[in-house]
C-alpha positions in Angstrom: -111.3 1.4 -31.7 -113.0 -2.0 -31.4 -116.4 -1.8 -33.2 -119.2 -4.4 -33.2 -121.8 -4.2 -36.0 -125.1 -6.1 -35.4 -126.7 -6.8 -38.8 -130.4 -7.6 -38.2 -131.3 -8.4 -41.8 -133.5 -11.3 -40.6 -134.5 -9.7 -37.3 -133.2 -10.6 -33.9 -134.1 -12.9 -31.0 -132.3 -13.9 -27.8 -131.2 -17.3 -29.1 -129.9 -15.7 -32.4 -127.9 -13.2 -30.3 -126.2 -15.9 -28.2 -125.5 -18.0 -31.4 -123.9 -15.0 -33.1 -121.7 -14.2 -30.1 -120.5 -17.8 -29.9 -119.9 -17.9 -33.7 -118.0 -14.7 -33.4 -115.5 -16.4 -31.1 -116.8 -16.1 -27.5 -116.0 -19.4 -25.9 -118.8 -21.8 -25.0 -117.1 -22.3 -21.6 -117.4 -18.6 -20.8 -121.2 -18.8 -21.4 -121.7 -22.0 -19.5 -119.5 -20.8 -16.6 -121.5 -17.6 -16.5 -124.8 -19.4 -16.4 -123.5 -21.6 -13.5 -123.3 -18.3 -11.5 -127.1 -17.9 -11.7 -128.1 -19.9 -8.6 -131.8 -19.1 -9.0 -132.1 -20.7 -12.5 -132.2 -24.4 -13.1 -134.1 -27.1 -14.9 -132.6 -26.5 -18.4 -129.8 -27.7 -20.6 -127.9 -25.8 -23.3 -127.7 -27.3 -26.7 -125.2 -25.6 -29.0 -124.6 -26.8 -32.6 -123.7 -25.7 -36.1 -126.5 -25.4 -38.6 -126.9 -24.2 -42.2 -129.4 -21.5 -43.3 -129.6 -20.9 -47.1 -126.1 -22.3 -47.5 -124.6 -20.2 -44.7 -123.2 -21.9 -41.6 -124.2 -20.4 -38.3 -124.4 -21.4 -34.6 -127.7 -22.4 -33.1 -128.3 -22.1 -29.3 -131.2 -23.9 -27.8 -132.3 -23.6 -24.2 -134.1 -26.9 -23.5 -136.2 -26.9 -20.4 -136.2 -30.3 -18.6 -139.6 -30.6 -17.1 -141.6 -28.7 -19.7 -141.5 -31.2 -22.6 -144.5 -29.6 -24.3 -142.9 -26.1 -24.2 -139.6 -27.6 -25.4 -141.4 -29.1 -28.3 -142.8 -25.6 -29.2 -139.3 -24.3 -29.0 -137.8 -26.9 -31.3 -140.6 -26.7 -33.8 -139.9 -23.0 -34.1 -143.5 -21.8 -33.7 -143.4 -18.1 -33.5 -141.4 -17.9 -30.3 -144.4 -19.0 -28.2 -142.4 -18.7 -25.0 -142.0 -15.0 -25.5 -145.7 -14.4 -25.5 -146.5 -16.1 -22.2 -145.6 -13.2 -20.0 -149.1 -12.5 -18.6 -150.1 -16.1 -17.8 -151.1 -15.6 -14.2 -154.7 -16.4 -14.8 -153.9 -19.9 -16.2 -151.1 -20.8 -13.9 -150.8 -20.5 -10.2 -148.8 -17.4 -9.0 -146.1 -19.7 -7.5 -145.0 -20.4 -11.1 -144.8 -16.8 -12.1 -142.0 -14.3 -11.5 -142.0 -10.6 -11.6 -139.3 -8.1 -12.4 -138.2 -7.8 -8.8 -137.6 -11.6 -8.6 -135.6 -11.6 -11.8 -133.5 -8.7 -10.6 -132.8 -10.5 -7.4 -131.7 -13.6 -9.3 -129.3 -11.5 -11.3 -128.1 -9.5 -8.3 -127.5 -12.6 -6.1 -125.4 -14.2 -8.8 -121.6 -14.2 -8.9 -121.5 -12.4 -12.2 -119.5 -9.2 -12.8 -121.2 -5.9 -11.9 -121.2 -4.8 -15.6 -122.9 -8.0 -16.6 -125.5 -7.6 -13.8 -126.2 -4.0 -14.8 -126.6 -4.7 -18.5 -128.8 -7.7 -17.8 -131.1 -5.7 -15.5 -131.3 -2.8 -18.0 -132.4 -5.1 -20.8 -134.9 -7.0 -18.7 -136.4 -3.8 -17.6 -137.0 -2.8 -21.2 -139.1 -5.9 -21.7 -141.0 -5.5 -18.4 -141.8 -1.8 -19.0 -143.1 -2.6 -22.5 -145.3 -5.4 -21.1 -146.6 -3.1 -18.4 -147.5 -0.4 -21.0 -149.2 -2.9 -23.4 -151.2 -4.6 -20.6 -152.1 -1.4 -18.8 -150.5 -2.6 -15.5 -148.0 -1.1 -13.1 -144.4 -2.5 -13.5 -144.5 -4.6 -10.4 -147.7 -6.3 -11.6 -146.1 -7.7 -14.7 -145.6 -11.4 -14.3 -143.4 -13.6 -16.5 -144.4 -17.3 -16.7 -141.6 -19.3 -15.4 -140.9 -21.0 -18.7 -140.6 -17.7 -20.5 -138.7 -16.3 -17.6 -136.0 -19.0 -17.7 -135.6 -18.5 -21.4 -135.5 -14.7 -21.2 -133.1 -14.6 -18.2 -130.6 -16.9 -20.0 -130.9 -15.1 -23.3 -130.5 -11.7 -21.7 -127.8 -12.6 -19.1 -126.1 -14.7 -21.7 -125.9 -11.7 -24.0 -124.3 -9.6 -21.2 -121.8 -12.4 -20.4 -120.8 -12.7 -24.1 -120.4 -8.9 -24.6 -118.2 -8.6 -21.5 -115.9 -11.3 -22.9 -115.3 -9.1 -25.9 -113.6 -5.9 -25.6 -115.9 -3.6 -27.5 -115.7 0.2 -27.6 -118.7 1.0 -29.8 -121.8 -1.0 -31.0 -123.8 0.0 -34.1 -126.9 -2.0 -35.2 -128.7 -2.0 -38.5 -132.4 -1.0 -38.6 -134.4 -4.0 -37.5 -136.3 -6.2 -40.1 -139.4 -7.0 -38.1 -141.5 -9.2 -40.3 -145.3 -8.9 -40.4 -148.5 -10.9 -40.1 -150.0 -12.4 -36.9 -148.9 -14.7 -34.1 -150.8 -16.7 -31.6 -150.5 -16.0 -27.9 -152.8 -16.8 -24.9 -154.8 -13.6 -25.6 -155.6 -14.8 -29.2 -154.0 -13.6 -32.4 -151.9 -10.5 -32.2 -150.1 -8.4 -34.9 -146.4 -8.6 -35.8 -144.4 -6.8 -34.5 -146.2 -7.8 -31.3 -147.2 -4.8 -29.1 -144.3 -5.3 -26.6 -141.8 -5.3 -29.4 -143.3 -2.2 -31.0 -143.3 -0.4 -27.6 -139.5 -1.2 -27.1 -138.8 0.1 -30.7 -140.8 3.3 -30.1 -139.4 4.0 -26.6 -135.8 3.6 -27.7 -136.2 5.2 -31.2 -135.0 2.1 -33.0 -135.4 2.2 -36.8 -137.3 -0.7 -38.2 -138.9 -1.9 -41.5 -140.8 -4.9 -43.0 -140.4 -6.5 -46.4 -143.6 -8.5 -46.1 -142.3 -11.7 -44.7 -145.2 -13.2 -42.7 -143.3 -14.2 -39.6 -142.3 -12.6 -36.3 -138.6 -11.8 -37.0 -138.0 -9.5 -34.0 -139.1 -10.8 -30.6 -139.5 -8.6 -27.5 -136.3 -10.0 -26.0 -134.5 -9.3 -29.3 -135.7 -5.7 -29.4 -134.7 -5.2 -25.8 -131.2 -6.6 -26.4 -130.6 -4.2 -29.3 -132.0 -1.4 -27.2 -129.5 -2.2 -24.4 -126.5 -2.8 -26.6 -126.5 -0.4 -29.6 -124.9 3.1 -29.2 -126.2 4.0 -32.7 -128.2 2.7 -35.7 -127.4 2.8 -39.3 -125.7 1.1 -42.3 -122.5 -0.8 -41.9 -119.8 1.7 -41.2 -116.4 1.7 -42.8 -114.4 -0.8 -40.8 -111.8 -3.6 -41.1 -113.5 -6.9 -40.1 -111.5 -9.1 -37.7 -114.3 -11.7 -36.9 -117.7 -12.5 -38.3 -120.4 -14.5 -36.5 -123.8 -15.9 -37.6 -126.5 -16.8 -35.0 -129.2 -19.1 -36.4 -132.9 -18.7 -35.7 -135.3 -21.7 -35.7 -137.4 -21.3 -38.8 -136.6 -21.7 -42.5 -137.4 -18.4 -44.4 -136.9 -17.2 -47.9 -133.9 -15.2 -46.6 -131.2 -16.7 -44.3 -132.7 -16.8 -40.8 -129.5 -15.5 -39.3 -128.2 -12.6 -37.1 -124.8 -11.4 -38.3 -122.2 -9.8 -36.1 -119.1 -8.2 -37.5 -116.3 -7.3 -35.1 -113.5 -5.1 -36.3 -111.5 -1.9 -36.2 -113.0 1.4 -37.1 -110.9 2.9 -39.9 -108.7 5.7 -38.8 -109.0 8.7 -41.0 -105.5 9.9 -42.0 -105.2 13.7 -42.0 -104.1 15.2 -45.2 -100.9 17.2 -45.0 
């Protein structure tokens, strides 16, 4: 049985997930070809490079938005995933720049992607939207994603589904999530880590989590939703024979390696005693 273990010792975000999948061996061409199927998403470029965190080499995926140089700057500086906290920006931007869940689902549905990729992408995106609706006290259809955050989130989430479908995985187990602590800035002011949307996703999907006191946001709403959509179970690394290992790099430097580790392998068969 092909097993994938997602080791979230430094949390998880969308870009770390894409990096880990590519590092694991999913071809960059598969990801780029998949993104090309998304006709409703443009104005970005994909930057993929190797990087080193605490002496460990991993793959870093950056989604660089062409026309939003100020937001791109945020992304590169690695401020606490500011693009993930812009969901409810309708009061500071015209509605023409915002998209809701229905728009995102239509972009996914109208793409040329495989049905299983579409289904998983929509499932993960819905987790994010439902959490935002709950936190902001709004109906689901009233949750708006600012277009910058939306492009990022769509590519992170659809990219995850594309990469997973390229691997033949039978079972996915994830570790408990290391969330970080402290506060981050969003357009509503300072909010606690894990941010409320992340916390809601963890609660609704009964995902185990912990903090060791690192004053950073280690699990983003997108990261939490990805784990919720992918993992069949949570727990320590099972007994397995590893065939491939991938490290996806985050943006910041931490006292621990800012990496998401994926281990792909075979579940050990238990031999029956005669």
